[in-house]
C-alpha positions in Angstrom: -11.5 -1.8 -61.4 -9.8 1.1 -59.6 -6.8 3.1 -60.4 -4.2 4.6 -58.3 -4.7 8.3 -57.6 -2.2 10.7 -59.3 0.6 11.9 -56.8 0.1 15.6 -55.9 2.4 17.9 -57.5 4.6 19.8 -55.0 4.8 23.5 -55.6 8.3 24.6 -56.8 10.4 27.6 -55.9 11.1 29.6 -59.1 14.6 30.1 -60.4 15.9 33.6 -60.7 19.1 35.3 -60.8 17.8 38.2 -58.9 18.3 37.1 -55.2 18.4 38.9 -51.9 19.7 38.1 -48.5 16.4 37.4 -46.2 17.8 39.9 -43.6 17.8 42.7 -46.2 14.4 41.6 -47.6 12.9 41.8 -44.1 14.2 45.3 -43.6 12.5 46.3 -47.0 9.3 44.7 -45.9 9.1 46.4 -42.5 10.0 49.8 -44.3 7.0 49.1 -46.6 4.9 48.5 -43.5 6.0 51.9 -42.2 7.9 50.4 -39.3 11.3 52.0 -38.8 14.4 49.9 -38.4 17.4 51.0 -36.3 20.6 49.5 -37.5 23.2 48.7 -34.8 26.6 47.2 -35.0 25.2 43.6 -34.7 21.3 43.9 -34.8 18.6 45.5 -36.8 16.2 46.7 -34.0 12.4 47.1 -34.6 10.1 49.0 -32.1 6.7 47.1 -32.4 3.4 48.8 -32.1 1.1 47.9 -29.3 -1.0 45.8 -31.6 1.8 43.8 -32.8 3.3 42.9 -29.5 0.8 40.0 -28.7 2.4 37.9 -31.5 5.8 38.2 -29.6 4.7 37.6 -26.2 4.2 41.2 -25.3 7.8 42.2 -26.6 8.3 45.8 -27.4 11.4 45.5 -29.4 12.7 42.8 -31.7 16.4 42.2 -32.5 16.9 41.0 -36.0 20.1 39.8 -37.9 21.8 42.2 -40.0 22.7 39.5 -42.5 22.3 35.7 -42.7 20.9 33.5 -40.0 19.9 34.7 -36.6 22.4 34.6 -33.7 21.5 34.1 -30.0 19.0 36.7 -28.8 18.0 37.6 -32.4 14.6 36.7 -33.7 14.7 33.9 -36.1 14.0 34.9 -39.8 12.6 31.4 -40.7 9.4 31.9 -42.7 7.7 29.1 -40.7 8.7 30.8 -37.4 6.6 33.5 -35.5 8.2 36.4 -37.0 8.2 35.0 -40.5 4.4 34.1 -40.3 3.6 37.5 -38.7 5.5 39.4 -41.3 3.9 37.6 -44.3 0.5 38.2 -42.7 1.0 41.9 -42.1 2.0 42.3 -45.7 -1.0 40.5 -46.9 -3.4 42.4 -44.7 -1.9 45.7 -46.0 -3.3 44.9 -49.3 -3.1 42.7 -52.4 0.4 44.5 -53.2 2.6 47.1 -51.6 3.7 49.9 -53.7 7.3 51.1 -54.3 9.5 53.1 -56.5 13.1 52.6 -57.7 15.1 54.5 -55.1 17.4 56.6 -57.3 14.6 57.3 -59.9 14.3 60.8 -61.2 11.1 62.3 -59.9 10.6 65.8 -61.3 11.1 67.5 -64.7 14.1 69.3 -63.3 15.6 66.1 -62.4 14.9 64.5 -65.8 16.0 67.5 -67.9 18.9 68.8 -66.0 21.3 66.3 -67.7 19.8 67.0 -71.1 20.4 70.7 -71.0 24.1 70.4 -69.9 24.7 68.2 -73.0 24.0 70.8 -75.6 25.7 73.9 -76.8 23.9 76.4 -78.7 25.9 79.1 -80.4 24.1 82.5 -80.3 20.9 81.0 -79.0 19.2 79.2 -76.1 17.6 75.8 -75.3 14.2 75.5 -73.8 12.0 72.7 -72.6 9.1 72.8 -75.1 7.1 70.3 -72.9 7.7 67.2 -70.7 5.3 64.7 -69.4 6.1 62.3 -66.5 4.1 59.2 -66.3 4.2 56.2 -63.8 4.0 52.6 -65.3 3.3 49.6 -63.0 6.0 46.9 -63.0 5.5 43.9 -60.5 7.9 42.1 -58.3 6.9 38.8 -56.8 9.4 37.7 -53.9 9.6 33.9 -53.2 11.3 32.2 -50.2 13.7 29.5 -50.9 13.4 25.8 -50.2 15.6 25.8 -47.0 15.7 28.2 -44.0 18.2 31.1 -44.7 17.8 30.6 -48.7 17.9 33.8 -50.6 14.8 35.5 -51.5 14.1 35.1 -55.4 12.4 37.9 -57.2 10.5 37.7 -60.4 9.9 40.9 -62.5 7.0 41.6 -64.6 6.7 44.6 -67.1 3.5 46.5 -67.6 2.6 44.5 -70.6 2.7 41.2 -68.6 6.0 40.3 -70.1 9.2 39.2 -68.1 11.8 41.9 -67.6 15.1 41.2 -69.0 17.8 40.5 -66.5 19.9 43.5 -67.7 17.0 46.0 -67.4 16.3 45.1 -63.8 19.4 47.0 -62.4 19.1 49.6 -65.1 15.7 50.6 -64.0 16.7 50.3 -60.4 14.0 47.5 -59.7 16.4 46.0 -57.4 16.7 48.9 -55.0 13.2 49.9 -54.0 11.8 52.7 -51.7 8.3 52.4 -50.2 5.3 54.6 -51.2 3.5 54.8 -48.0 0.9 57.5 -48.9 -1.2 58.0 -52.0 0.5 55.8 -54.7 -0.6 55.9 -58.2 -3.9 54.1 -58.8 -4.1 50.6 -60.2 -7.2 48.9 -61.0 -7.9 45.6 -59.3 -8.3 43.7 -62.5 -5.0 45.1 -63.8 -3.2 44.0 -60.6 -4.6 40.6 -60.9 -3.4 40.3 -64.5 0.0 41.3 -63.5 0.1 38.6 -60.7 -1.1 36.1 -63.0 1.5 36.8 -65.5 4.1 36.8 -62.8 3.1 33.3 -61.6 3.3 32.0 -65.1 6.8 33.6 -65.5 7.8 32.0 -62.1 6.6 28.6 -63.1 8.2 28.7 -66.5 11.6 29.8 -64.9 11.4 26.8 -62.5 13.7 23.9 -62.8 10.7 21.6 -63.0 9.1 21.4 -66.4 5.9 19.5 -65.5 3.0 21.4 -67.3 0.9 20.8 -64.1 3.5 22.4 -61.8 2.8 25.4 -59.7 4.8 27.7 -57.7 4.9 28.3 -54.0 3.1 31.3 -52.8 5.1 34.5 -52.9 6.0 36.2 -49.7 5.0 39.6 -51.1 3.8 41.3 -54.2 5.0 44.7 -55.0 3.8 47.2 -57.6 6.9 49.2 -58.6 6.0 52.4 -60.2 8.6 53.3 -62.8 8.4 56.9 -64.3 8.7 57.4 -68.1 9.6 60.8 -69.5 8.4 62.1 -72.9 8.8 65.6 -74.3 10.9 67.9 -76.6 13.5 70.4 -76.5 13.4 73.6 -78.3 16.6 75.2 -79.7 16.2 79.0 -80.6 18.8 81.1 -82.5 17.3 84.3 -83.5 14.0 83.9 -85.2 14.8 80.3 -86.0 13.6 77.2 -83.8 14.4 73.5 -84.0 13.2 70.7 -81.9 14.6 67.5 -80.4 12.0 64.9 -79.0 12.9 62.5 -76.2 11.1 59.4 -74.9 12.5 57.0 -72.4 12.2 55.6 -68.9 13.3 58.5 -66.7 16.2 56.6 -65.1 17.5 55.7 -68.6 17.2 59.1 -70.3 20.2 60.1 -71.8 20.9 63.0 -74.2 20.6 62.0 -77.8 22.4 63.9 -80.5 20.4 66.5 -82.5 19.9 65.2 -86.1 20.3 68.3 -88.6 17.6 68.5 -91.0 19.9 70.1 -93.8 23.3 68.4 -93.5 22.2 65.1 -91.7 24.9 65.5 -89.2 24.4 64.2 -85.6 25.7 66.8 -83.0 25.3 68.3 -79.6 26.6 71.5 -80.7 24.2 73.7 -82.8 24.6 76.9 -84.7 22.6 78.6 -87.4 23.5 79.9 -90.9 22.8 83.6 -91.9 19.6 82.7 -93.5 18.4 81.1 -90.2 18.9 77.3 -90.9 19.8 75.6 -87.5 22.4 72.9 -88.0 25.5 71.1 -86.5 28.1 73.8 -85.6 30.7 71.8 -87.3 28.7 71.9 -90.5 28.3 75.8 -90.6 31.3 77.5 -92.3 32.0 81.2 -93.5 32.3 81.9 -97.3 35.8 83.3 -97.4 34.7 85.8 -100.2 31.4 87.1 -98.9 31.8 86.5 -95.2 28.4 84.7 -95.2 27.6 81.9 -92.7 26.4 79.0 -94.7 26.4 75.1 -94.6 29.8 73.7 -95.3 28.3 71.5 -98.0 27.4 74.5 -99.9 30.9 75.8 -100.3 33.4 74.9 -102.8 37.2 75.1 -102.7 38.9 77.6 -105.2 41.3 75.7 -107.2 43.8 78.7 -107.1 43.5 80.2 -103.8 42.2 77.2 -101.9 39.6 79.4 -100.3 36.2 78.0 -99.4 33.6 80.0 -101.1 30.0 80.0 -102.5 29.8 78.6 -106.1 28.2 81.9 -107.0 31.6 83.4 -107.0 33.2 80.9 -109.2 33.5 79.5 -112.5 34.6 75.9 -113.4 38.0 75.9 -115.2 37.7 73.9 -118.5 41.2 72.5 -118.1 41.2 71.5 -114.5 37.5 70.8 -114.1 37.7 72.4 -110.7 35.9 75.6 -109.6 37.9 78.9 -109.1 37.1 82.5 -108.2 36.3 84.5 -111.2 39.0 87.0 -110.6 41.3 84.1 -110.7 40.9 83.4 -114.3 43.1 84.5 -117.4 43.2 84.0 -121.1 45.5 81.2 -122.6 47.6 82.7 -125.2 47.5 79.6 -127.2 43.8 78.2 -127.3 42.4 81.6 -125.9 40.2 79.7 -123.4 39.5 81.6 -120.1 41.2 79.3 -117.6 42.1 79.4 -113.9 45.6 80.8 -113.1 46.4 77.4 -111.5 46.7 75.7 -114.8 48.8 78.4 -116.5 52.4 78.4 -117.2 54.7 80.5 -119.4 51.5 81.8 -121.1 49.9 78.4 -121.9 47.4 76.4 -120.1 48.0 72.7 -119.1 46.0 71.4 -122.0 48.0 73.4 -124.7 51.3 72.2 -123.0 50.2 68.5 -123.1 49.4 67.7 -126.7 49.8 64.2 -127.5 50.7 62.5 -130.8 47.6 60.7 -132.4 46.9 58.9 -135.7 44.5 60.5 -138.2 42.0 57.7 -137.6 41.5 58.9 -134.1 37.7 59.3 -133.7 38.1 62.9 -132.4 40.1 63.9 -135.6 37.6 61.9 -137.9 34.8 64.0 -136.5 36.8 67.3 -137.0 37.7 66.2 -140.4 34.1 65.4 -141.3 33.3 68.9 -140.5 36.2 70.6 -142.0 37.5 68.4 -144.8 40.6 70.7 -145.7 42.3 69.7 -142.6 42.7 66.1 -143.8 45.6 67.5 -146.0 47.7 67.9 -143.0 49.6 65.3 -141.3 51.6 64.5 -138.0 48.8 65.5 -135.6 48.9 66.1 -131.9 45.8 66.6 -129.8 44.7 67.8 -126.3 41.2 68.5 -124.8 39.5 70.5 -122.2 35.9 70.2 -121.1 34.7 72.4 -123.9 37.3 72.3 -126.8 39.7 70.2 -128.8 43.1 71.6 -129.2 44.9 70.1 -132.2 48.3 70.7 -134.0 49.6 69.5 -137.4 52.9 70.0 -139.1 54.2 69.9 -142.6 57.7 70.4 -143.8 57.7 74.2 -143.3 54.5 75.1 -141.3 52.5 74.2 -138.1 48.8 74.5 -137.8 46.8 75.2 -134.7 43.1 74.5 -134.5 40.8 75.0 -131.6 37.3 73.3 -132.0 34.3 73.4 -129.9 33.3 70.0 -128.7 29.6 70.4 -128.9 29.4 72.2 -132.3 32.8 71.4 -134.0 32.8 75.3 -134.6 36.4 76.5 -135.0 37.3 78.8 -132.2 40.8 79.7 -133.4 42.8 78.8 -136.4 46.4 79.9 -136.6 49.8 79.1 -138.3 53.3 79.3 -137.4 56.6 78.6 -139.2 58.2 75.3 -138.2 60.8 76.9 -136.1 58.7 79.7 -134.7 56.7 79.6 -131.3 54.5 82.5 -132.4 51.0 81.6 -133.8 49.4 84.0 -136.5 45.8 83.9 -136.7 44.6 82.9 -140.2 42.8 85.6 -142.3 39.2 84.9 -143.5 40.5 83.8 -147.0 43.3 81.5 -145.3 40.5 80.1 -143.1 38.2 79.1 -146.1 41.4 77.6 -147.9 42.5 75.6 -144.8 39.3 74.3 -143.7 37.6 73.5 -147.2 
């Protein structure tokens, strides 16, 4: 028995969104061969070297179309024609791949760091380059002709690790606008180039419309190793004797200034300054203590509850009534509870707590705690109470008298015990004997 032979699988043209007019691709290829092209109004003119003239019946000059198909008198760009076969052969005899760079790629340290330096502002200091290394990395471009004459060239791009380059990254890196490297390109080992080409062929097959596992792609017209420059280094910010660093690492063409991340405040900034003790931080996070004049981090300052100045906590105390810090020289004594409080809570000689006593029942837990410690107070009725962060302020009343007691919260020790007539606003401190009688 015999079986029919399997039909041969026809090589396919890979699909790609990266396409180029053949005339433009031809001009790039000639530039890669070191053959200058003169652009006229209608033609692209090429002067042939003597060794190349035999392929064109001794012609010294070729007229090529600027775009699209050839017109009368212009050389056909058909890849099966004499010019197409000659160009592909010349590219192949020049080596396994030609070498190129992105045309607009930064090439020097100055090119790379110029934009970085201009992005930062350093108050009272300087910005230096603490080191920068530029390295070339090999990408690969495989270029394929279309199915029909005049079809656009399809380009497949391969990253140095053998993966496909994303469609967005191609123009970002300038892989779609290449300049030739005619002398001394970076060195790429033969096995590394073969690996890249093999990866490109696999990518090309995968991107083809034909999903046959046995499918192969047509031979590429050209393979170009595209050397993309990578920049890595760090910037040094110096203010006085203090230094801070900002590292950078990116493809040179994509390198953009990144905000400095302040170690102490955590702020992101392009504007740096230093505190008086030498900490470099975001300028907007550095502020002046309005009491001492010291430059410190803004987060280290507190607002005075009286003057509203921003000052270091060392110059403040916390008001027990408001709970807010205030400059020490902005404290006074309350004439009722005798607490040292900020001026902001005082009115008519009494603090806000003493002016806001609220009626409570005798079973209020706060009163119960006080009665347990000072049993004699339970004889009084009609209680009002307020509290600060440190004391309870309580007032009781009988038919003819009023009683004021100020008790520490933590120890329930009596800070003040005073009496007043029912119709009087003047408190008279109890004597030792009266204290003993009132509290026990």
